[in-house]
C-alpha positions in Angstrom: 90.8 118.4 103.1 89.0 118.5 106.4 91.0 118.4 109.6 90.2 117.9 113.2 91.4 120.9 115.1 92.2 119.9 118.7 94.4 121.4 121.5 97.1 119.0 120.4 97.2 120.2 116.8 97.0 123.9 117.9 99.9 123.3 120.3 101.9 121.7 117.5 101.1 124.5 115.1 102.1 127.2 117.6 105.0 125.7 119.5 106.8 123.3 117.1 109.8 125.2 115.7 112.0 122.2 115.0 114.1 122.6 111.9 114.6 118.9 111.3 117.0 117.8 108.7 116.5 114.5 106.8 119.2 112.0 107.2 119.9 108.7 105.4 118.6 106.2 107.9 119.6 103.3 105.7 123.1 102.3 104.5 123.5 101.8 100.7 122.2 98.3 99.9 124.0 95.9 97.6 122.8 93.1 95.4 123.5 90.5 98.0 120.7 92.1 100.1 118.5 92.2 97.1 118.9 88.5 96.3 118.0 87.5 99.8 114.4 88.3 98.7 114.4 86.1 95.6 111.7 83.8 97.0 109.5 86.5 98.4 105.8 86.2 97.4 102.5 88.0 97.7 101.0 87.6 101.1 104.4 87.5 102.7 104.7 87.8 106.4 105.4 91.0 108.3 109.1 90.3 108.5 109.6 89.8 104.8 107.3 92.8 103.9 109.4 95.0 106.2 112.6 93.8 104.5 111.2 94.7 101.1 110.1 98.1 102.3 113.4 98.8 104.0 115.2 97.8 100.8 113.1 100.2 98.7 113.5 103.0 101.2 117.3 102.5 101.1 117.6 102.6 97.4 115.5 105.8 97.1 117.6 107.3 99.9 120.7 106.8 97.8 119.3 107.6 94.3 121.1 111.0 94.2 124.5 109.1 94.2 125.3 108.7 90.5 127.9 106.0 91.1 125.5 104.0 93.2 122.7 104.4 90.6 125.0 103.3 87.8 126.2 100.3 89.7 122.7 99.2 90.8 121.2 99.8 87.4 123.6 97.3 85.8 123.2 94.7 88.6 119.4 95.0 88.6 119.2 94.6 84.8 121.5 91.6 85.1 119.2 90.0 87.7 116.1 90.7 85.6 117.8 89.3 82.4 118.6 86.1 84.3 114.9 85.5 84.9 115.5 84.8 88.6 113.0 84.9 91.5 109.3 85.0 92.0 107.0 87.4 90.2 106.8 89.4 93.4 110.6 89.6 93.5 110.8 90.7 89.9 108.1 93.4 90.5 110.3 94.6 93.4 113.3 94.7 91.0 111.2 96.9 88.7 110.6 99.3 91.5 114.3 99.4 92.3 115.1 100.1 88.7 112.6 102.9 88.8 114.4 104.3 91.8 117.9 104.3 90.3 116.8 105.2 86.8 117.8 103.8 83.4 120.5 105.6 81.4 121.1 105.6 77.6 123.3 102.5 77.7 120.8 100.4 79.5 117.6 101.6 77.8 117.5 99.2 74.9 118.5 96.3 77.1 115.7 97.1 79.5 113.2 97.2 76.6 114.4 93.7 75.5 114.0 92.4 79.1 110.5 93.8 79.1 109.7 92.1 75.8 111.0 88.8 77.0 109.1 88.8 80.3 106.4 86.1 80.3 104.4 87.2 83.4 102.0 89.9 82.2 101.8 91.6 85.6 105.6 91.8 85.9 105.9 93.0 82.3 103.4 95.8 83.0 105.4 96.8 86.1 108.6 96.8 84.2 107.1 99.0 81.5 105.9 101.4 84.1 109.4 101.6 85.6 110.8 102.4 82.2 108.3 105.1 81.6 108.7 106.8 84.9 112.4 106.4 85.7 113.4 108.7 88.5 116.9 109.5 87.5 115.7 112.2 85.2 114.0 111.3 81.9 117.3 110.0 80.7 116.5 107.5 78.0 118.0 109.5 75.2 117.3 109.1 71.5 120.2 107.6 69.6 120.0 110.1 66.8 119.6 113.9 66.6 115.9 114.7 66.8 114.3 117.3 64.7 111.9 119.3 66.8 108.5 118.9 65.1 106.4 122.0 64.3 103.4 120.5 66.2 102.8 118.1 69.0 103.2 114.5 67.8 100.0 112.5 67.8 101.3 109.3 69.3 102.2 108.9 72.9 105.5 107.2 71.9 106.6 110.1 69.8 105.6 112.5 72.5 107.7 110.6 75.0 110.7 110.6 72.6 110.4 114.3 72.2 110.1 115.0 75.9 113.1 112.7 76.7 115.2 114.5 74.1 114.4 117.9 75.4 115.1 116.8 79.0 118.7 116.0 77.9 119.1 119.1 75.8 118.1 122.1 78.0 119.8 124.4 75.5 116.9 123.8 73.1 113.9 126.0 73.9 110.6 124.2 74.7 108.1 124.4 71.9 105.0 126.4 72.8 102.7 123.4 72.1 104.5 121.3 74.7 102.1 122.3 77.5 100.4 120.2 80.2 97.0 121.0 78.9 97.9 119.4 75.6 99.1 116.1 77.2 97.2 113.2 78.6 97.4 112.1 82.2 99.9 109.4 81.4 102.4 111.8 79.7 102.2 114.7 82.1 104.5 113.1 84.7 107.1 112.5 82.1 107.1 116.3 81.3 107.4 117.1 85.0 110.6 115.0 85.3 111.9 116.5 82.0 111.4 120.0 83.4 113.3 119.0 86.6 116.1 117.6 84.5 116.3 120.8 82.5 116.5 122.8 85.7 115.2 126.0 84.2 111.9 126.6 86.0 110.1 127.0 82.6 106.6 126.1 83.7 104.4 126.5 86.8 104.1 122.9 88.0 102.1 123.8 91.0 99.1 124.8 88.9 98.6 121.2 88.1 95.8 119.3 89.7 96.9 115.6 89.6 94.3 113.0 88.6 96.7 110.1 88.8 99.1 109.0 91.5 102.0 109.1 89.0 101.5 112.9 88.5 101.2 113.3 92.3 104.5 111.6 92.8 106.1 113.7 90.1 105.1 116.8 92.0 106.4 115.2 95.2 109.7 114.7 93.4 109.7 118.4 92.4 108.9 119.4 96.0 111.9 117.5 97.2 114.2 119.5 95.0 113.0 123.1 95.5 112.0 125.3 98.3 108.3 125.8 98.5 105.9 126.9 101.2 104.0 125.0 103.9 100.8 125.3 101.8 102.4 123.3 99.0 103.3 120.6 101.5 99.8 120.5 102.8 98.5 120.1 99.3 100.8 117.2 98.6 99.6 115.5 101.7 96.1 115.8 100.3 97.0 113.5 97.5 97.5 110.6 99.9 94.1 108.9 99.2 95.1 108.2 95.6 98.5 106.5 96.5 98.9 102.8 97.1 101.2 101.5 99.8 104.4 101.6 97.7 103.6 105.0 96.2 102.9 106.5 99.7 106.3 105.2 100.9 107.9 106.9 97.9 106.0 110.2 98.5 107.0 110.1 102.2 110.7 110.1 101.2 110.1 113.1 99.0 108.3 115.0 101.7 111.0 114.1 104.3 113.8 115.3 102.0 112.2 118.6 101.0 114.2 121.8 101.7 111.4 123.3 103.8 112.6 124.2 107.3 109.1 124.0 108.8 108.1 120.7 107.3 108.2 118.8 110.6 105.6 121.3 112.0 103.3 120.8 109.0 103.6 117.1 109.0 103.0 116.9 112.8 99.9 119.0 112.3 98.6 116.6 109.7 98.6 113.7 112.2 95.2 114.9 113.2 93.7 114.7 109.7 90.3 113.2 109.5 91.6 111.2 106.5 93.7 108.3 107.8 95.7 108.1 104.6 96.9 111.7 105.1 97.8 111.1 108.7 99.6 107.9 107.8 101.6 109.7 105.0 102.6 112.5 107.4 103.7 109.9 110.1 105.7 108.0 107.5 107.5 111.2 106.4 108.2 112.2 110.0 109.6 108.7 110.7 112.2 109.3 108.0 113.5 112.5 109.5 116.0 113.4 112.2 113.7 114.8 114.8 116.4 115.4 117.5 115.2 117.8 120.2 111.6 117.4 118.9 110.5 115.0 121.5 109.6 117.3 124.4 107.4 119.6 122.3 106.0 116.6 120.4 104.8 114.8 123.5 103.6 117.9 125.3 100.0 117.4 124.1 99.9 113.6 124.3 97.8 113.2 127.4 95.0 115.5 126.0 95.0 113.8 122.6 92.4 111.3 121.4 93.3 107.7 120.7 93.7 108.2 117.0 96.1 111.1 117.5 98.0 109.1 120.1 98.5 106.2 117.7 99.8 108.6 115.1 102.1 110.3 117.6 103.5 106.9 118.7 104.2 106.0 115.1 106.4 109.0 114.9 108.0 108.3 118.2 109.3 105.0 116.7 111.8 107.2 114.8 112.8 109.4 117.7 116.0 107.9 119.1 115.5 110.0 122.2 116.0 109.2 125.8 113.2 111.6 127.0 110.6 110.1 124.6 111.4 106.6 125.8 111.1 107.5 129.4 107.9 109.4 128.9 106.2 106.5 127.1 107.5 104.0 129.7 106.0 106.1 132.4 102.6 106.1 130.8 102.5 102.5 129.7 101.7 100.8 133.0 98.5 102.8 133.4 97.3 102.7 129.8 94.1 100.5 129.5 93.5 100.8 125.8 94.9 97.6 124.2 95.8 99.0 120.8 97.5 101.9 122.4 99.4 99.6 124.7 100.6 97.7 121.7 101.6 100.9 119.9 103.5 102.1 123.0 105.4 98.9 123.3 106.3 99.0 119.6 107.6 102.5 120.0 109.7 101.6 123.1 111.3 98.6 121.3 112.1 100.6 118.2 113.7 103.4 120.2 115.7 101.0 122.2 117.2 99.5 119.0 118.8 102.9 118.3 119.8 104.1 121.8 119.6 102.7 125.3 121.0 104.7 128.3 121.1 104.2 132.1 118.2 106.7 132.4 116.2 104.5 130.1 116.9 101.4 132.1 115.9 103.3 135.3 112.6 104.1 133.5 112.2 100.3 132.8 112.8 99.4 136.4 110.2 101.9 137.6 107.7 100.8 135.0 108.3 97.1 135.9 107.5 97.9 139.5 104.2 99.7 138.5 103.0 97.1 136.0 100.5 94.4 136.9 102.0 90.9 137.1 100.8 89.4 133.7 102.4 92.3 131.8 105.7 92.6 133.7 107.5 90.3 131.3 107.5 92.9 128.6 110.0 95.0 130.5 112.5 92.2 130.8 113.5 92.4 127.1 115.3 95.7 127.8 117.6 94.1 130.5 120.2 92.7 128.1 120.6 96.1 126.5 121.8 97.5 129.8 124.2 94.5 130.4 124.8 95.4 134.1 124.4 93.8 137.5 121.2 95.9 138.0 119.8 94.4 134.8 120.7 90.9 136.1 119.0 91.8 139.4 115.8 92.7 137.5 115.8 89.3 135.9 116.3 87.6 139.3 113.5 89.7 140.7 111.2 88.5 137.9 112.2 84.9 138.5 111.4 85.3 142.2 108.0 86.8 141.2 107.1 83.6 139.3 108.1 84.9 135.8 110.5 82.0 135.7 110.6 81.1 132.0 110.6 84.7 131.0 113.5 85.5 133.3 115.5 82.5 132.1 115.0 83.3 128.4 115.9 86.9 129.0 119.2 85.9 130.6 119.8 83.6 127.6 119.6 86.7 125.3 122.5 88.4 127.1 125.3 89.8 124.9 128.1 89.0 127.5 129.0 86.3 130.0 127.6 88.4 132.8 124.4 86.2 132.8 126.2 82.9 133.1 126.5 82.9 136.9 122.8 83.9 137.2 121.7 80.9 135.1 123.9 78.6 137.1 122.3 79.9 140.3 118.8 79.4 138.9 119.6 75.9 137.8 120.9 75.1 141.3 117.8 76.4 143.0 115.3 75.1 140.4 112.0 74.0 141.8 111.6 71.1 139.4 113.3 69.2 136.7 111.6 71.2 133.9 113.0 74.5 135.2 116.4 73.0 135.7 116.5 71.7 132.2 115.4 75.0 130.8 118.0 76.9 132.7 120.8 74.4 131.7 119.9 74.4 128.0 119.7 78.2 128.0 123.1 78.3 129.7 124.6 76.1 127.0 123.2 78.3 124.3 124.5 81.4 126.0 128.0 80.1 126.4 128.1 78.9 122.8 127.6 82.6 121.9 129.6 84.5 124.5 132.2 82.0 125.7 132.3 79.2 128.3 133.3 79.7 131.9 135.1 76.9 133.6 133.0 76.9 136.9 129.8 76.7 134.8 131.1 73.8 132.7 132.2 72.0 135.9 128.8 72.5 137.3 127.0 71.1 134.2 129.3 68.1 134.0 128.3 67.1 137.6 124.7 68.1 137.5 123.5 67.7 133.9 119.7 67.5 133.7 119.9 64.8 131.0 122.3 63.1 128.6 121.8 65.8 125.9 123.0 68.5 128.3 126.0 66.4 129.3 126.9 65.8 125.6 126.5 69.5 124.8 128.6 70.5 127.7 131.4 68.2 126.5 131.2 69.6 123.0 131.4 73.1 124.3 134.4 72.3 126.5 136.2 70.8 123.5 135.3 73.5 121.0 135.8 76.7 123.0 138.7 78.0 125.2 137.7 78.0 128.8 137.3 81.4 130.5 138.1 81.6 134.2 
């Protein structure tokens, strides 16, 4: 794999000594969350696609919890048996089943579900999930199996033998059961069986994957045993053969691996000439706790090229770090590259969802002052997160600088009643009927959420912009206790 060696990459390789530990970024999902996606379809919008990816990530994050896996396995099979949802939804269910695994009690039922599936694409995906279940190769034969003297000829009999040996580690592996004697479709099954046996009986790392399934099997092995940085680099090199879902799964394996230096290796791979490698590295980093990594990580930002900066910003989205936010905010007003500006804005928004401190708001105020007028509105979205008089003052300043609708809408997004008086003031001083109506309807919506204040209700009764505002004011007064 060719790599671009730049001062940034050299700096990361030399100075990054972060020993990041993976942490579950997602709470354990339940079937109510799964069923919300019953109507998802191919070509879904970004929001729905993100919801699917987050759900898959969450299930994989918790697939070491046996109780969770058992509970989800039954619920997912129930959902599949019921024939509910779109083909895209049922393919997603197959991926979730693959994540939690199928145990002995559910194996035959799953086979019946596959046989009854009418959609050929879904049926194929279900069969793949059954073949590559990730909770060990746990589909156990019902009867005692006599170990044959030679490798069975059929793939089905080979699978039965491998599954049986996976669940009976006390039985020695027959000499003929070697990777060189298996086809590419069966090799991953043997990898999972060896992991289930836990006896380190073969050298998995001599394998040269020709299929994404085998690459993922090695990724799974890497997540469970301590290997060196060279092995991680090799796993990253498999990125071009992985599709989007497989890459997401591999990222989880890499992020969870017990390799203390993995953050350094992954950061170094952000400069790979192969975009699939850099994306995989960024995805893995985004799943890790990179506390205290921000200062070293951003040290080479200014000297990096645009591609490296975008990769770094992708990682920054997962850094719930005050310093990183402030540094990006400081650089954004002077950035002229449009795609980089978009990436910087996305990073700032993602970080602010996890943490927002007074220092971060101060950075927002400074950036607002340095930003050209058309782009100032971006900074207002952070004001409600601070929920202070200073944040209200920033909105008032924006309103005075002719960002009227942006300021009003931002005040309407407040989480407390602190913005009520500001909206009343804007309504009183509105330059025209349109602005007055916008301020009043926003005020009504805000008070429906945070509670009505008597002075504001009195003002609206006497100065309603139209009959709809007057009626909404009365409904609000009748429905909610008044706050003085």
